[in-house]
C-alpha positions as CSV (number, residue, x, y, z in Angstrom):
1,X,-41.9,-1.9,37.6
2,X,-38.2,-2.8,38.2
3,X,-38.7,-6.1,36.4
4,X,-40.2,-4.2,33.4
5,X,-37.2,-1.8,33.5
6,X,-34.7,-4.7,33.5
7,X,-36.1,-5.7,30.0
8,X,-34.5,-2.5,28.6
9,X,-31.1,-2.6,30.3
10,X,-28.6,-1.1,27.9
11,X,-24.9,-1.8,27.5
12,X,-22.9,1.5,27.3
13,X,-20.3,2.0,24.6
14,X,-17.7,2.1,27.4
15,X,-18.8,-1.3,28.6
16,X,-18.6,-2.8,25.1
17,X,-15.1,-1.3,24.5
18,X,-13.9,-2.8,27.9
19,X,-15.3,-6.2,26.9
20,X,-13.5,-6.0,23.5
21,X,-10.2,-5.2,25.0
22,X,-10.2,-7.3,28.2
23,X,-12.6,-10.3,27.5
24,X,-11.8,-11.3,24.0
25,X,-10.9,-15.0,23.8
26,X,-11.0,-15.1,20.0
27,X,-7.9,-14.4,17.9
28,X,-7.6,-11.2,15.8
29,X,-6.5,-12.2,12.4
30,X,-8.7,-10.4,9.8
31,X,-7.4,-7.4,7.8
32,X,-9.5,-4.9,5.8
33,X,-9.0,-7.0,2.6
34,X,-10.0,-10.1,4.5
35,X,-13.2,-8.4,5.6
36,X,-14.0,-7.1,2.0
37,X,-13.5,-10.6,0.7
38,X,-15.5,-12.0,3.6
39,X,-18.4,-9.8,2.5
40,X,-18.1,-10.6,-1.2
41,X,-17.7,-14.3,-0.2
42,X,-21.1,-14.3,1.5
43,X,-22.9,-11.8,-0.8
44,X,-22.0,-13.3,-4.1
45,X,-23.6,-16.7,-4.1
46,X,-27.2,-17.2,-3.1
47,X,-28.6,-14.3,-5.1
48,X,-26.7,-15.1,-8.3
49,X,-26.4,-18.9,-8.1
50,X,-29.7,-19.8,-6.4
51,X,-32.5,-17.2,-5.7
52,X,-32.3,-15.3,-9.0
53,X,-34.1,-18.1,-10.8
54,X,-36.7,-18.6,-8.0
55,X,-37.5,-14.9,-7.7
56,X,-37.8,-14.5,-11.5
57,X,-40.0,-17.6,-12.0
58,X,-42.4,-17.1,-9.1
59,X,-42.5,-13.3,-8.6
60,X,-41.0,-10.8,-11.0
61,X,-40.0,-12.3,-14.3
62,X,-37.2,-10.5,-16.2
63,X,-37.9,-7.5,-13.9
64,X,-36.0,-9.4,-11.2
65,X,-33.2,-7.0,-12.2
66,X,-35.4,-4.2,-10.7
67,X,-36.0,-6.4,-7.6
68,X,-32.3,-6.5,-7.1
69,X,-32.0,-2.7,-7.6
70,X,-34.7,-2.1,-5.0
71,X,-33.1,-4.4,-2.6
72,X,-29.7,-2.7,-3.2
73,X,-31.2,0.7,-2.4
74,X,-32.5,-0.6,1.0
75,X,-29.2,-2.4,1.6
76,X,-27.3,0.8,0.8
77,X,-29.2,2.7,3.5
78,X,-29.0,-0.1,6.0
79,X,-25.3,-0.6,5.1
80,X,-24.4,2.9,6.0
81,X,-26.0,2.4,9.4
82,X,-24.2,-0.9,10.0
83,X,-20.9,0.9,9.0
84,X,-21.4,3.5,11.8
85,X,-22.2,0.9,14.4
86,X,-19.3,-1.3,13.3
87,X,-16.9,1.7,13.6
88,X,-18.0,2.3,17.2
89,X,-18.7,-1.2,18.7
90,X,-15.9,-3.7,18.1
91,X,-17.8,-6.7,19.5
92,X,-19.1,-9.8,17.6
93,X,-22.9,-9.9,17.5
94,X,-23.8,-7.6,14.7
95,X,-27.2,-6.1,15.0
96,X,-27.8,-8.0,18.3
97,X,-25.0,-6.0,20.0
98,X,-26.0,-2.7,18.3
99,X,-29.5,-3.3,19.7
100,X,-28.1,-3.9,23.2
101,X,-26.4,-0.6,23.1
102,X,-29.3,1.4,21.9
103,X,-32.7,-0.2,22.7
104,X,-32.0,-2.5,25.6
105,X,-31.8,-6.2,26.4
106,X,-35.3,-7.4,25.3
107,X,-35.1,-5.9,21.9
108,X,-31.5,-7.1,21.6
109,X,-32.8,-10.6,22.3
110,X,-35.5,-10.2,19.5
111,X,-32.7,-9.1,17.1
112,X,-30.4,-11.9,18.2
113,X,-33.1,-14.6,17.9
114,X,-34.0,-13.1,14.5
115,X,-30.3,-13.3,13.4
116,X,-30.2,-17.0,14.4
117,X,-33.1,-17.5,12.0
118,X,-31.3,-15.4,9.3
119,X,-28.0,-17.2,9.4
120,X,-29.3,-20.7,10.2
121,X,-31.8,-20.9,7.4
122,X,-29.4,-18.9,5.2
123,X,-26.8,-21.5,5.4
124,X,-29.4,-24.2,4.7
125,X,-30.7,-22.3,1.7
126,X,-27.4,-22.0,0.1
127,X,-26.4,-25.6,0.8
128,X,-29.6,-26.7,-1.1
129,X,-28.4,-24.5,-4.0
130,X,-24.9,-26.0,-3.7
131,X,-26.4,-29.5,-4.0
132,X,-28.2,-28.5,-7.1
133,X,-25.0,-27.5,-8.8
134,X,-23.1,-30.5,-7.6
135,X,-25.8,-32.8,-9.1
136,X,-25.7,-30.9,-12.4
137,X,-21.9,-31.2,-12.6
138,X,-21.9,-34.9,-11.8
139,X,-24.5,-35.4,-14.6
140,X,-22.2,-33.6,-17.0
141,X,-19.5,-36.2,-15.9
142,X,-22.1,-39.0,-16.4
143,X,-22.4,-39.6,-12.8
144,X,-26.0,-39.7,-11.6
145,X,-26.9,-39.3,-8.0
146,X,-30.1,-40.9,-7.0
147,X,-32.8,-38.2,-6.8
148,X,-34.1,-39.7,-3.6
149,X,-30.7,-38.8,-2.0
150,X,-30.2,-35.4,-3.5
151,X,-33.5,-33.6,-3.1
152,X,-35.8,-32.4,-0.3
153,X,-38.7,-34.7,0.5
154,X,-41.0,-31.7,-0.2
155,X,-41.5,-29.2,-2.9
156,X,-42.7,-25.6,-2.1
157,X,-43.9,-23.3,-4.9
158,X,-46.8,-21.0,-5.8
159,X,-49.2,-23.9,-5.5
160,X,-48.1,-24.8,-2.0
161,X,-46.6,-28.0,-0.6
162,X,-46.1,-31.2,-2.5
163,X,-44.3,-34.5,-1.8
164,X,-41.2,-34.9,-4.0
165,X,-40.8,-38.6,-3.5
166,X,-37.2,-38.0,-2.3
167,X,-35.8,-39.0,1.1
168,X,-33.0,-36.6,1.9
169,X,-30.7,-34.0,0.3
170,X,-27.4,-35.6,1.2
171,X,-25.1,-33.2,-0.8
172,X,-26.5,-30.2,1.1
173,X,-25.8,-31.8,4.4
174,X,-22.3,-32.8,3.3
175,X,-21.2,-29.2,2.5
176,X,-22.5,-27.9,5.8
177,X,-20.5,-30.6,7.6
178,X,-17.4,-29.8,5.7
179,X,-17.6,-26.0,6.3
180,X,-18.5,-26.6,10.0
181,X,-15.2,-28.6,10.4
182,X,-13.2,-25.9,8.7
183,X,-14.7,-23.3,11.1
184,X,-13.9,-25.3,14.2
185,X,-10.2,-25.5,13.0
186,X,-9.8,-21.7,13.0
187,X,-10.8,-18.3,11.6
188,X,-7.4,-17.7,10.0
189,X,-7.6,-20.9,8.0
190,X,-11.3,-20.2,7.1
191,X,-10.3,-16.7,5.8
192,X,-7.6,-18.1,3.6
193,X,-10.0,-20.6,2.2
194,X,-12.6,-17.8,1.6
195,X,-10.1,-15.5,-0.1
196,X,-9.2,-18.2,-2.7
197,X,-12.8,-19.1,-3.3
198,X,-13.9,-15.5,-3.8
199,X,-11.3,-15.0,-6.5
200,X,-12.5,-18.1,-8.3
201,X,-16.2,-17.3,-8.3
202,X,-15.8,-13.6,-9.3
203,X,-13.7,-14.8,-12.3
204,X,-16.3,-17.3,-13.2
205,X,-19.2,-14.9,-12.9
206,X,-17.4,-12.5,-15.3
207,X,-16.9,-15.3,-17.6
208,X,-20.6,-16.2,-17.6
209,X,-21.6,-12.6,-18.3
210,X,-19.0,-12.2,-21.1
211,X,-20.1,-15.3,-23.0
212,X,-23.8,-15.0,-22.0
213,X,-24.3,-11.6,-23.6
214,X,-24.0,-13.2,-27.1
215,X,-26.6,-15.8,-26.3
216,X,-29.3,-13.4,-25.0
217,X,-32.7,-13.7,-26.8
218,X,-34.4,-10.4,-26.2
219,X,-37.8,-12.0,-26.7
220,X,-37.3,-13.5,-23.2
221,X,-37.5,-10.0,-21.8
222,X,-40.9,-9.4,-23.3
223,X,-42.9,-8.6,-21.3
224,X,-40.2,-7.3,-19.0
225,X,-42.8,-6.9,-16.2
226,X,-45.2,-9.8,-16.7
227,X,-48.9,-9.1,-16.0
228,X,-50.0,-9.8,-12.4
229,X,-52.0,-13.0,-12.1
230,X,-54.5,-11.5,-9.7
231,X,-52.6,-12.6,-6.6
232,X,-50.4,-10.1,-4.8
233,X,-46.7,-10.9,-5.3
234,X,-47.2,-13.0,-8.5
235,X,-45.8,-10.7,-11.2
236,X,-46.6,-7.1,-11.9
237,X,-45.2,-4.4,-9.6
238,X,-46.3,-6.3,-6.5
239,X,-44.3,-9.2,-7.9
240,X,-41.2,-7.0,-8.3
241,X,-41.6,-6.0,-4.6
242,X,-42.1,-9.6,-3.5
243,X,-39.0,-10.5,-5.6
244,X,-37.1,-7.8,-3.9
245,X,-38.1,-9.3,-0.5
246,X,-36.9,-12.7,-1.6
247,X,-33.5,-11.7,-3.2
248,X,-32.8,-9.4,-0.2
249,X,-31.3,-12.5,1.3
250,X,-28.6,-12.3,-1.3
251,X,-27.2,-9.1,0.4
252,X,-26.7,-10.3,3.9
253,X,-23.0,-10.6,3.4
254,X,-22.3,-7.2,4.8
255,X,-24.3,-8.1,7.8
256,X,-22.2,-11.2,8.3
257,X,-19.0,-9.1,8.1
258,X,-20.0,-7.3,11.3
259,X,-20.2,-10.6,13.3
260,X,-16.4,-10.8,12.9
261,X,-15.6,-7.7,14.8
262,X,-13.7,-9.5,17.6
263,X,-11.6,-11.3,15.0
264,X,-10.6,-8.1,13.1
265,X,-7.2,-6.6,13.7
266,X,-8.5,-3.0,13.6
267,X,-12.3,-3.3,13.7
268,X,-13.1,0.4,14.2
269,X,-11.2,1.4,11.0
270,X,-11.7,-1.7,8.8
271,X,-15.3,-2.8,9.5
272,X,-16.9,0.1,7.5
273,X,-14.6,-0.6,4.6
274,X,-15.5,-4.3,4.6
275,X,-19.2,-3.6,4.7
276,X,-19.6,-0.8,2.2
277,X,-17.0,-1.9,-0.4
278,X,-18.3,-5.5,-0.6
279,X,-21.9,-4.2,-0.9
280,X,-21.0,-1.9,-3.8
281,X,-19.1,-4.6,-5.8
282,X,-21.8,-7.2,-5.4
283,X,-24.7,-5.0,-6.4
284,X,-23.3,-4.3,-9.8
285,X,-22.6,-8.0,-10.4
286,X,-26.1,-9.0,-9.3
287,X,-27.9,-6.7,-11.7
288,X,-25.7,-7.8,-14.6
289,X,-26.1,-11.5,-14.0
290,X,-29.9,-11.3,-13.5
291,X,-30.3,-9.5,-16.9
292,X,-28.0,-12.0,-18.6
293,X,-29.8,-15.0,-17.0
294,X,-33.4,-13.9,-17.9
295,X,-32.2,-13.0,-21.4
296,X,-30.9,-16.5,-22.0
297,X,-33.7,-18.5,-20.3
298,X,-37.4,-17.8,-20.3
299,X,-38.2,-16.9,-16.7
300,X,-41.0,-19.5,-16.5
301,X,-38.2,-22.2,-16.6
302,X,-36.0,-20.8,-13.8
303,X,-37.6,-22.2,-10.6
304,X,-34.7,-24.6,-10.2
305,X,-31.9,-24.9,-7.6
306,X,-29.3,-24.2,-10.3
307,X,-30.5,-21.6,-12.7
308,X,-27.1,-20.6,-14.1
309,X,-26.4,-24.2,-14.9
310,X,-29.6,-24.3,-16.8
311,X,-28.6,-21.2,-18.8
312,X,-25.2,-22.7,-19.6
313,X,-26.8,-25.9,-21.0
314,X,-28.7,-23.7,-23.5
315,X,-25.5,-22.2,-25.0
316,X,-25.1,-25.1,-27.4
317,X,-22.7,-27.9,-28.0
318,X,-19.8,-25.6,-29.1
319,X,-19.8,-24.0,-25.6
320,X,-20.1,-27.2,-23.6
321,X,-16.5,-26.6,-22.2
322,X,-17.9,-23.6,-20.3
323,X,-20.5,-25.6,-18.4
324,X,-18.2,-27.5,-16.0
325,X,-16.1,-24.3,-15.4
326,X,-19.1,-22.2,-14.4
327,X,-20.6,-25.1,-12.4
328,X,-17.3,-25.6,-10.5
329,X,-17.2,-21.8,-9.9
330,X,-20.8,-21.9,-8.6
331,X,-20.0,-24.9,-6.3
332,X,-16.9,-23.1,-5.0
333,X,-18.8,-19.8,-4.6
334,X,-21.6,-21.2,-2.7
335,X,-19.1,-23.1,-0.4
336,X,-17.8,-19.7,0.8
337,X,-21.4,-18.4,1.4
338,X,-22.2,-21.5,3.6
339,X,-18.8,-20.9,5.4
340,X,-19.5,-17.2,6.2
341,X,-23.2,-17.8,7.2
342,X,-22.2,-20.6,9.6
343,X,-19.5,-18.4,11.0
344,X,-22.0,-15.6,11.6
345,X,-24.5,-17.9,13.3
346,X,-21.9,-19.4,15.6
347,X,-20.6,-15.9,16.6
348,X,-24.2,-14.7,17.4
349,X,-24.6,-17.8,19.7
350,X,-21.2,-17.1,21.2
351,X,-21.9,-13.5,22.1
352,X,-25.5,-14.1,23.4
353,X,-24.1,-16.9,25.6
354,X,-21.4,-14.6,26.8
355,X,-24.0,-12.1,27.9
356,X,-25.8,-14.9,29.8
357,X,-28.9,-15.0,27.5
358,X,-28.1,-18.5,26.2
359,X,-26.5,-21.5,27.8
360,X,-22.9,-21.1,29.0
361,X,-21.5,-23.9,26.8
362,X,-22.1,-21.8,23.6
363,X,-19.4,-19.4,24.7
364,X,-16.8,-21.9,25.4
365,X,-13.7,-21.5,23.2
366,X,-11.6,-24.5,22.1
367,X,-8.2,-24.6,23.9
368,X,-6.2,-25.4,20.8
369,X,-8.0,-23.7,18.0
370,X,-9.5,-20.6,19.9
371,X,-12.8,-21.0,18.2
372,X,-16.4,-21.3,19.7
373,X,-16.5,-24.9,18.8
374,X,-19.6,-25.9,20.6
375,X,-21.7,-23.0,19.1
376,X,-20.2,-23.9,15.7
377,X,-21.0,-27.6,16.0
378,X,-24.6,-27.0,17.1
379,X,-25.0,-24.5,14.2
380,X,-23.7,-27.1,11.7
381,X,-26.0,-29.8,13.0
382,X,-29.2,-27.6,12.8
383,X,-28.3,-26.2,9.4
384,X,-27.6,-29.7,8.0
385,X,-31.0,-30.9,9.3
386,X,-32.9,-28.0,7.5
387,X,-30.9,-28.4,4.4
388,X,-31.5,-32.0,4.2
389,X,-35.3,-31.9,4.6
390,X,-36.6,-28.6,3.5
391,X,-37.1,-27.0,0.0
392,X,-35.2,-23.9,-1.1
393,X,-38.3,-21.6,-1.8
394,X,-39.5,-21.9,1.8
395,X,-36.0,-21.5,3.3
396,X,-35.3,-18.4,1.2
397,X,-38.4,-16.5,2.2
398,X,-37.7,-17.2,5.9
399,X,-34.2,-15.8,5.6
400,X,-35.4,-12.7,3.8
401,X,-37.9,-11.7,6.4
402,X,-35.4,-12.3,9.2
403,X,-32.8,-10.2,7.4
404,X,-35.2,-7.3,6.7
405,X,-36.3,-7.2,10.3
406,X,-32.7,-6.9,11.5
407,X,-32.0,-4.1,9.0
408,X,-35.1,-2.2,10.1
409,X,-34.0,-2.3,13.7
410,X,-30.4,-1.3,13.0
411,X,-31.7,1.7,11.0
412,X,-33.8,2.9,13.8
413,X,-30.9,2.2,16.2
414,X,-28.7,4.8,14.5
415,X,-31.2,7.5,15.2
416,X,-31.4,6.5,18.9
417,X,-27.6,6.3,19.1
418,X,-27.2,9.9,17.7
419,X,-29.5,11.1,20.5
420,X,-28.0,8.9,23.4
421,X,-24.3,9.1,22.5
422,X,-24.0,12.3,20.5
423,X,-20.3,13.0,21.4
424,X,-19.0,9.4,21.1
425,X,-16.0,8.9,18.8
426,X,-17.0,7.7,15.3
427,X,-14.5,6.8,12.6
428,X,-17.5,6.6,10.2
429,X,-20.7,8.6,10.3
430,X,-23.9,7.7,8.5
431,X,-24.7,10.7,6.2
432,X,-27.9,12.7,6.4
433,X,-29.3,11.3,9.6
434,X,-32.2,10.8,10.3
435,X,-33.1,10.8,6.5
436,X,-30.9,7.8,5.5
437,X,-31.9,5.5,8.4
438,X,-35.6,6.4,8.0
439,X,-35.4,5.5,4.3
440,X,-33.6,2.3,5.1
441,X,-36.2,1.3,7.6
442,X,-39.1,2.2,5.4
443,X,-37.8,0.4,2.3
444,X,-37.0,-2.8,4.3
445,X,-40.4,-2.7,6.0
446,X,-42.2,-2.4,2.6
447,X,-40.3,-5.4,1.4
448,X,-41.2,-7.3,4.5
449,X,-44.9,-6.4,3.9
450,X,-44.7,-7.8,0.4
451,X,-43.7,-11.3,1.6
452,X,-46.5,-14.0,1.9
453,X,-48.7,-14.2,5.0
454,X,-47.5,-17.7,5.8
455,X,-43.9,-16.4,5.9
456,X,-45.0,-13.9,8.5
457,X,-46.8,-16.6,10.5
458,X,-43.5,-18.7,10.5
459,X,-41.6,-15.6,11.7
460,X,-44.2,-15.1,14.5
461,X,-43.9,-18.8,15.5
462,X,-40.2,-18.5,15.5
463,X,-40.4,-15.4,17.8
464,X,-42.8,-17.1,20.2
465,X,-40.2,-19.9,20.6
466,X,-37.6,-17.3,21.3
467,X,-39.8,-15.5,23.9
468,X,-40.2,-18.9,25.7
469,X,-36.4,-19.3,25.9
470,X,-35.7,-15.7,26.9
471,X,-38.3,-15.6,29.8
472,X,-37.6,-19.1,30.8
473,X,-33.8,-18.9,30.8
474,X,-32.3,-15.7,29.4
475,X,-33.7,-13.1,31.6
476,X,-32.8,-15.1,34.8
477,X,-29.1,-15.4,33.7
478,X,-28.6,-12.1,32.0
479,X,-25.2,-10.7,33.2
480,X,-26.4,-7.1,32.6
481,X,-29.5,-7.8,34.8
482,X,-27.6,-9.5,37.5
483,X,-25.1,-6.7,37.5
484,X,-27.9,-4.1,38.0
485,X,-29.5,-6.2,40.8
486,X,-26.1,-6.4,42.5
487,X,-25.6,-2.7,42.2
488,X,-29.1,-1.9,43.5
489,X,-28.6,-4.2,46.4
490,X,-25.4,-2.5,47.4
491,X,-27.1,0.9,47.3
492,X,-29.9,-0.4,49.6
493,X,-27.3,-1.9,52.0
494,X,-25.4,1.4,52.3
495,X,-28.4,3.6,52.8
């Protein structure tokens, strides 16, 4: 029975505060504005530049705008829950740490392992999209990369798996290597790079919307909700829900913000601002871009890695000057998304290793740069592998289900925290508890249920691998568990 109880060891808020103040080997450089731009840097990218086309072509048609709105609603509820947690727990680890404080170690492990899936495959997904825009820009400059070196060896669509004839997606691997190097050098330098890139990509997005409106063909919106093909998730209202599940990936930026708590100057005050403001700004831009995109290009043509580039090409010869500008903006924008996702992944590995659940080397900090360099390098190597060899459709669905699961657990965690720590200081409070977290959990779970069965099977396989690692290594080296065993031994000794 005691071993079973050890699975649900919780970290108290007091313990987490103590760790943040006394065992933080990372440098605190990030301001509230840095955190907002960090959120925008991650949120604006994959949804606009990559997955909008995939979700429209395979699932929702022009109604992908409704898919974005549904996802935004679930994100708003989950974001409010994240904001309260972030205002109370100034530790890197995001939903993993929040789960440790409310539901215990085993569920925290499940969340942490799920977050590794989310960020790892997220970075790979965006890198594949980045590759698509680089290839498109180079073609504009009359430079043609061999298809065999710029595409996945496989294609994954509504008809299943197909061989593409390619060997490796080298550009996707290159951007991951570049961003990994920047993250090893330091968070301050990474934040400065991100701030510049965010300003560029927001300007480019507004430029695309402004010029794109005059090129909309409203016949592309008819029917706005294409008739279901007879298969769940392929158009119709089930397709809108499936599309919402896919594009939900585009909102994980606010989740990534919360992994930077230990590098924020004033996390309890600034983390809620970074999470909620970035989410609000990005939601408006997503819906506007999705409507513009499906108005310019028929949704059936949008299952490509660079849908906005395709739309720009349809503007005509008199607007060709806009094409390289938007493509450069997309390339820059996706670079910041890769950067933030790799940062989030390395911080999850860092904090799980710090807690003893993963190998010690992952929590080592570089003597000069003060960054978790080993965790960062491992993250980069794995993400580069998946980006180089797997197609964007498969990667996007894996990321979405991982993100949704994390949001469900965080939403439930707020209800538990209100019961277990009712008097704890909160600089931000989620309104209308338990209604808001319940709605957040339900909306996210419905979107999970709308994803294909094979995506669920991949999630289950991923979790089984995680259980093997936890019961084979993590539970034996858990600092919280060893601390409890030591405490109980002392009690027995002094009886």
